[in-house]
C-alpha positions as CSV (number, residue, x, y, z in Angstrom):
1,X,103.2,84.3,-9.1
2,X,100.4,81.8,-9.4
3,X,96.8,82.8,-10.2
4,X,93.8,80.9,-9.1
5,X,90.0,81.7,-10.3
6,X,88.2,80.8,-7.0
7,X,84.3,80.3,-7.5
8,X,82.1,79.7,-4.1
9,X,78.8,78.5,-5.2
10,X,75.8,77.3,-2.8
11,X,74.3,74.3,-3.5
12,X,70.7,73.1,-3.2
13,X,71.5,71.2,0.2
14,X,72.1,74.4,1.8
15,X,76.0,73.6,1.5
16,X,78.8,75.6,-0.2
17,X,81.5,74.4,-2.8
18,X,84.5,75.8,-4.1
19,X,85.6,75.6,-8.1
20,X,89.1,76.4,-8.7
21,X,90.7,77.4,-11.9
22,X,94.3,77.6,-12.2
23,X,95.7,80.3,-14.5
24,X,92.8,81.9,-16.0
25,X,93.2,84.4,-18.6
26,X,94.9,87.9,-17.2
27,X,92.0,89.6,-18.9
28,X,88.8,87.3,-17.9
29,X,85.7,89.7,-16.7
30,X,83.3,89.0,-13.7
31,X,80.9,89.0,-16.6
32,X,82.3,86.1,-18.4
33,X,82.5,84.2,-15.3
34,X,78.9,84.8,-14.0
35,X,77.6,84.1,-17.6
36,X,79.1,80.8,-17.7
37,X,78.0,80.3,-13.9
38,X,74.7,81.1,-14.6
39,X,74.7,78.4,-17.7
40,X,75.7,75.7,-15.0
41,X,73.0,76.6,-12.5
42,X,70.3,77.0,-15.2
43,X,71.2,73.8,-16.8
44,X,71.8,71.5,-13.6
45,X,75.0,70.8,-15.3
46,X,77.0,70.6,-11.9
47,X,76.0,67.8,-9.1
48,X,77.9,68.0,-5.8
49,X,77.5,65.3,-3.2
50,X,74.2,64.4,-5.0
51,X,72.9,68.1,-4.9
52,X,73.0,70.9,-7.8
53,X,74.8,74.3,-7.7
54,X,71.9,76.9,-7.0
55,X,73.5,80.1,-6.8
56,X,77.0,82.3,-6.7
57,X,78.3,83.0,-3.5
58,X,81.6,84.5,-4.5
59,X,84.0,84.9,-7.3
60,X,87.6,86.0,-7.2
61,X,91.3,85.6,-8.5
62,X,94.0,84.4,-5.7
63,X,97.0,85.2,-6.2
64,X,100.1,83.0,-5.2
65,X,103.8,83.1,-4.6
66,X,106.0,80.3,-3.5
67,X,108.5,80.6,-1.5
68,X,111.5,78.4,-0.5
69,X,112.4,77.7,3.1
70,X,115.6,79.1,4.2
């Protein structure tokens, strides 16, 4: 099974963007992700379509199974 860390972020222009990270550590905590995202927001380190990230909307881990067609 594949896992993806999904981070849905609000932009200053009112739109949203999603960052995805493949195969996050199994013991990753919400606090660790929030700490990193807070730093990105504070330092205006991420610009998407001309707009900086303003806030975190949602973070979650998505598990995906690949299944072959019969």
